[in-house]
N, C-alpha and C positions, 0 to 999 in steps of 0.2 A: 564516466557516462554509461548509459545503458548499452549493453552489447546487443547486436542484432540477433534475433532468434533464428536458429537453424531450422530449415525446412527439410522434410523427408524427401529423399530422391525418388522420382517417379519410377515405376516399374510394374511388373506383374508378379503375382504370387498366388498360389492355390489357397483356397480356404483351408484352415487347420483341420486335420483329420479328426473326425468324431465330434466336431463342434456342435453344441446344442443351442447356443444363444444366437439371436439374429445379428448379423453384422450391422454395425452402426456407421453413421456418416463420418464420425471422427476417424474410423479406421480407413474409410475410403479416402479421406483427406490426407492421411499420412502416406498411404500408398501412392497417391497421385501427386504428392508434393505441393498441395495447394491448401488454402484455408478451408475451414468447415463451412464458412459462409459461401464460398465459391461452389462447393459440392452441393449445398442446398439449392443454390441458384440454378445449377445445371440440371439436377435431378428433378426439381419441381417444374422445370421448363416454363419459366415465367414468360408471358407474352404481353405484359402490360406496358412494356416500354420503360419501366423504372428500373433503377439499380445499375450496377456496373455492366459494361459490355464484356462478354467472355469470348476470347478468341476461339477459333475452331480447334486449334491444337490443344488448348487447355480443356475445352469441352470433351474432346475425344479421349484425352488422358483420364478424365474423371469417369467417363463411361466405361473405359477399359478396366479401370480399377474396380468399379462397382461390379462389373460382370465377373471379374476374376475372383472376387470375394463372395459372389452369390448374393449381393445386396438386393433386398426387396423393400421398397418404401413402406413404412408403417402407415396404413390408411388413417388411423386416428391422429397420428402426428401431423399428417398432411392437412387434415381438416383444421387442426389447431393453428397450423402455420398460416392457413389462408384466412383465418378469422381475425384480421387486423381491426383493432378498435381504438387506436391512437392512445393507448395507455402504456406508461412506463412504470414499472414497479421500483420501489426503493426499500430494501430490506436492511434494517439495523439490528445488529446482534446485541443491542441493549434492550432492557425491558420496556422502555418508553422512548418516544422520539423527543430529543431535547428542544425545549422552547426558550430556554435562557440564552440570550444573545452572547453571553460569555462562555457558553459551553463549546468545547473544541469542535463538536460536530456541526454546530449551527451554521458557520460559514460554508461548509460543504453543501448543506441543504439549500442555502440561498443560491449558490451557483447552479445547483441541479435544477431548482425551480425556474430560474430565469432562462436558462438555456432550453429547458423543456418547453416553456411557453413560447419562446422564439421559434421553435421548430414545430409548433402545433400539437404538442402532446400534453395530456393531463397526467397527473401522478396519482398512484395508489401506494399508500404507505403500509409496510409490514414490519412487525417487531418480533423479537424472539419470544415474547410472552403471549403471542396470539395463537399459539398452537405448539404441539410437541410431538414426540415420537419420530420414527424413521422417515415419515413423509411430511415432516414439518414444513418443508419448502415447496411442497407441491402446489400450494395455493397461489404462489407467485405466477403460475401459468395463466392466471386470469388476465395478466398484462401481456403485451407483445414482447417484452423483454424485461430484465430486472437488473438493477444496480445494487451491489452489496457493499456495505461498509461496516467495519469492525475489526478489532485487533485479532480476534480468534474466530475461525470459521469452521462449520461442519464440513470437512473435506469430502466425505463420502457423498453427501447430498449434492454439493456443488458439482462434483465430478459426474454424477448421474445427469444433472441438468445439461452440462456441457456435452456429454456423450449423446444425449437425445437431440442435440442441435438447437436447444432453446437459447436465445440470445442472452448472454450473461456478461457483465463487466464488474470487476472488483475494484473498489476505490482504495488503492494501495497495492504495492508490489506483491504478487503471488505467483512466483515462477515455479513453485513446487507442484502446482496442479497443471498438468499438461493440457494445453488447449484453452485454458482460462484467460480471457482478455482482461487487462488491467491498466490503470493509469496510476502514476506515482510521482512523488517529488524526489528531487536529487538530494537526498539526505547525506550521501557520501561526500559530495563536493562541499555542501554547506558546513558539515561538521569539520572537514579539513580546514576550511577558511577560518573557523572560530579558533582552532588550535594555532593556526599560523598567526592570528592576531595576538593571542596570549604570548606566543614565542617572541613576537616583535616587541612586546612590553617587557621582555627580559625574563620571563618565567622559564625555568629549566626542569622543574619537577611538577608535572600536571597529572591529576588522577581523574578518571571518569567514574561516576557513580551511576549505576543502572540497575534495573530490575532483572531478576532471574527469569528471563523470557526469551524464546527463540523467534518472536515475531519479526518479520522482515524489517520493519521500521527500526527495531532495536539493533539488529545485526548491521544494518546499513549505517546507523549512527556510530556504532563502535568501529566499523571498518574505516569510516572517515576520520574518526578520532585517531586511530592508530596510524593511518596514512599521514595525518598532520604531524604527529610526533616524528615519524620517519623523515618526512620532508624537511623538518626543522633540525634534524640531527639530534633529536632527544631520545632518551631511553624509553622503550615501550615494554612489552612483555606482560606477564600476569600481574605484576605489582602495580601496573598503571591502570588497572580496571578493578573496581569493587562491584562485583555482581552479587546482588542481595536478594534473597527470597523475601525478606521483610526489611526494607530500608529503614523504617522507623526504629526498629530494635537493633539494627546492625550498624547504622551510621550514627554513632553517639558523639557527644561532646568529647568524651575521653578518647575515642578513636580519632577524631579530627585533630586533637592536640598531639597525639602520638605521630600522626602523619606530618604535621607541621614541624614537629621537632626533628623529623627525619629529613626535612628539606623541601617538603611539598609547599608550594606557594600559590597554587591555583587548582580549583576543583571545577569539573564540568559535570552536569547532570543531564540525562536524557529526559525529554518530554514524553509522557504517556497519558492515556485517558484518566489514570488514577492520580497523576501528579505526585506520586509517593517519593520518588527520588529527590526531586527539588525541595519538597516540603521537609524531608528528613535532613537534607544537607543544610539548608538555611537555618533550620532549628538547631542543628548541632553546632554550627559556627557561632550562632548567638549564645548558645549554652556554654560554649567554651570561652566566652568573653573576648572573642576576636572581632575586630572591626573589618568591614568590607567596604571598599577595596584596600584599606590601609594595611591590615595585617595579612589578609588573604584575598585573592580574587576569585570570583565565581562567574560561571557562564552556564547558560541553559540552551540545549539543542532543541529549540522550539519556543513555545509561549508558556507563560506561567499559568498554573491552575487558577480558576476564578477567585478562590479565597485569598490568593496572594497577589492578585492583579493590582491592588492598591499600593504595593510596596515599590521600591526602586526598580526602574525598568532594567531587567537583566540583560547583560551582554549575551548575544547569541544570534539566532536567526528566526525569521517569521516564515511559517509554512503557508504557501499560497492556496489555502483551502477553497476559496471561491473559484479560482482558476481550475483546480483539480475537479471540482464538482461539474463545471461546465464541460471540461474535457471528457469526463466519464459519460455524460449524456451524448456528446458528439459521437463517441465510439460506439455506444449502445445503439443509437439511432441508425448508424451505418450498418450494424449487424442486422437489425430488424429489416432494413431495406435490402439486405443481401449484397452490400457493397464492401469492397476492400478498404480498410482504413487503418491508420496508425496514429498514435499520440505520443510524442516524445516526452521524456521526463521533464517535469516543470521545475525551474530553478527556484530556490529559496533565496530570500533577501537578507543579507547580513544586517544585524542590529547592533550598533555600537554599545548602547545601554550605559548603565551607571555602576555596574558591579565589578568591573575589571579595571585595574590600574597597573602602574609599573610594579614589578616585583620588588619586595622590600630588600634593602641592602643588609646582608648578614653583619651582625655585630663582630668587631675584631676580637 
């Protein structure tokens, strides 16, 4: 499960010698040991009665930290922060917003839209194709805050938004960017459960097929897969994971036959927005002339790509995309209001499917 985030210990520290840049609210938050939303609430001295109640002790700690750093509020930023217009931005790192109900992003957007409407917000949509250059994300400041979704993100631009105190939430785990709020699914536990299911069916050699990618969703699935092998007392290590730069060219019928000859009886593929691993795996199994689940069992850590959705329902789990979209809006609206909030990891639901069966009995 998600580990609680460590907060900086409060204290006093002089501003770095020779500093040229203006101290930012993120630095004040780290020194005071509070969230950036709390710093914004204290330093903006809101008197409208909305938002969280700040204790006198916390308020003084923030003020002491700001004073020791020489923090001076940015007048332009304060004007922007005061100009609430009940708009939440949604930024997709794809060229267009998906309208096909089978697209993996579509349920996210349904959850976002319904939760935003329930909270009295309108949405403004941004895509990666609507601008470029180092300030490509600056236009999201038209909204009161912005939700980002996508497998790969421009870290520098997002880091700047967070440092400026602009409300930002990423849909999907993003712990590598300090101060970035995010909501995510518990892919580790869900992947572990899929492997346990295969082990219960008698499979002793299981291989994961995944793309060559360091996206958190991929690393979480692999961690859960390896945890599942360990929990079932099965061999893990490098030979249990096929990490492919190009799954279609690397996961071939010949490669699958070789692995089956070595004793592999089940394959697991990760879900991504490309669907490449699952497409390559199912194509290679069919090309090898193997039946599923008679000769070999297959499982998918997520949902199948739209073009394969008409096939047999794969064993695996369903990602709670609608719930994740709603949770992201709740977290973002709390940031906009200057409130403390947290959203736990959302559990995925195991899917028995039709592609996994008992491990074949070796011929004597």
